[in-house]
C-alpha positions in Angstrom: 71.1 107.4 107.2 72.4 104.2 109.1 75.2 101.8 108.9 73.3 97.8 108.2 76.2 96.0 108.6 80.1 96.1 108.4 81.1 94.1 105.0 85.0 93.7 105.6 88.2 94.0 107.5 91.5 95.3 105.8 94.5 93.9 106.9 98.1 94.6 105.3 100.9 92.1 104.4 103.6 92.5 102.3 104.2 91.6 98.6 104.2 87.8 98.6 102.9 87.6 101.5 99.3 85.4 100.3 101.1 81.9 101.4 101.3 83.0 105.0 97.8 84.8 105.0 96.1 81.6 103.8 98.3 79.6 106.4 96.6 81.4 109.5 93.0 82.4 107.5 92.6 79.1 105.9 94.4 76.5 107.5 94.2 77.9 111.0 90.9 79.7 111.4 88.9 77.4 108.6 87.9 80.4 106.6 87.4 79.7 102.9 89.2 81.7 100.5 87.3 83.7 98.1 87.9 85.3 94.5 88.9 89.3 94.3 87.5 91.2 91.3 90.0 90.9 88.8 90.7 94.2 88.6 91.7 94.3 92.3 93.1 90.6 91.9 96.0 92.4 90.1 97.3 94.3 93.4 98.1 90.9 95.1 96.8 90.3 98.7 93.5 87.6 99.3 89.9 87.7 100.8 88.7 85.4 103.2 85.0 84.5 104.5 83.1 82.4 107.4 79.8 83.4 108.2 78.9 87.0 108.0 82.7 87.5 108.9 85.1 88.9 106.0 88.5 90.0 105.8 90.8 91.6 103.4 94.7 91.0 102.8 96.0 93.7 101.0 99.5 94.4 100.1 101.2 97.3 101.5 104.2 98.6 100.9 106.0 99.8 102.7 104.8 96.9 105.5 104.0 97.7 108.8 102.1 94.9 111.0 98.9 96.2 113.0 100.0 96.3 116.6 97.1 97.4 118.1 94.6 97.8 115.6 92.7 94.6 114.9 89.7 92.7 113.6 88.0 90.8 116.3 86.2 87.4 115.3 83.1 85.9 116.8 83.4 82.3 117.3 80.6 79.8 118.8 81.2 79.1 122.0 84.1 79.0 124.0 85.2 75.2 123.1 85.3 76.8 119.4 87.5 79.2 120.6 90.3 77.1 122.6 90.0 74.3 119.7 91.0 77.6 117.1 93.8 78.8 119.0 94.7 75.3 119.8 94.9 74.9 115.9 96.7 78.4 115.5 99.4 77.7 118.2 100.0 73.7 116.6 100.8 76.1 113.2 103.2 78.5 115.5 101.4 80.9 115.2 101.7 83.3 118.5 98.9 83.2 120.8 97.7 85.5 124.3 95.6 84.7 126.2 96.5 87.4 129.0 93.3 89.3 128.2 90.9 86.0 128.2 88.4 87.2 131.0 89.3 91.4 130.6 86.0 91.8 128.2 82.5 91.5 130.1 80.3 88.6 129.0 83.1 87.1 126.7 86.5 84.8 126.6 88.9 86.0 124.3 92.4 85.5 122.6 95.0 88.0 120.9 97.1 86.3 118.2 99.4 87.0 115.4 98.8 86.4 112.2 102.0 85.3 110.0 102.5 89.2 109.5 102.7 89.9 112.9 98.9 91.7 112.4 96.8 91.4 115.9 93.8 89.2 115.5 91.3 88.7 118.0 88.9 85.9 118.8 86.2 86.0 121.3 83.7 83.7 122.5 
């Protein structure tokens, strides 16, 4: 038995937080929202996809943002990373370059989505 790929990562939002999730994942990172299966759509939340990356944002009550645990998304090149982080900052999201050169072979930035969840962007 062996794992062949990662299908998706799930993070949480509070009930009614789908708009803030769309602002971060679609407006900020340019991901496409994909429809949830009807049986899951009634639970709230939203799913986003770009290339081989898929992020599921699910409603959790009570909600508490993930401060340490996080998805890490790989962007194509430093220029794309810098552009994405600039766009997110322009939208008002908290960005942190303090660990930019601490992961050998990569440049990275940590950002907080609209609910305070940590997300790592790498190039």
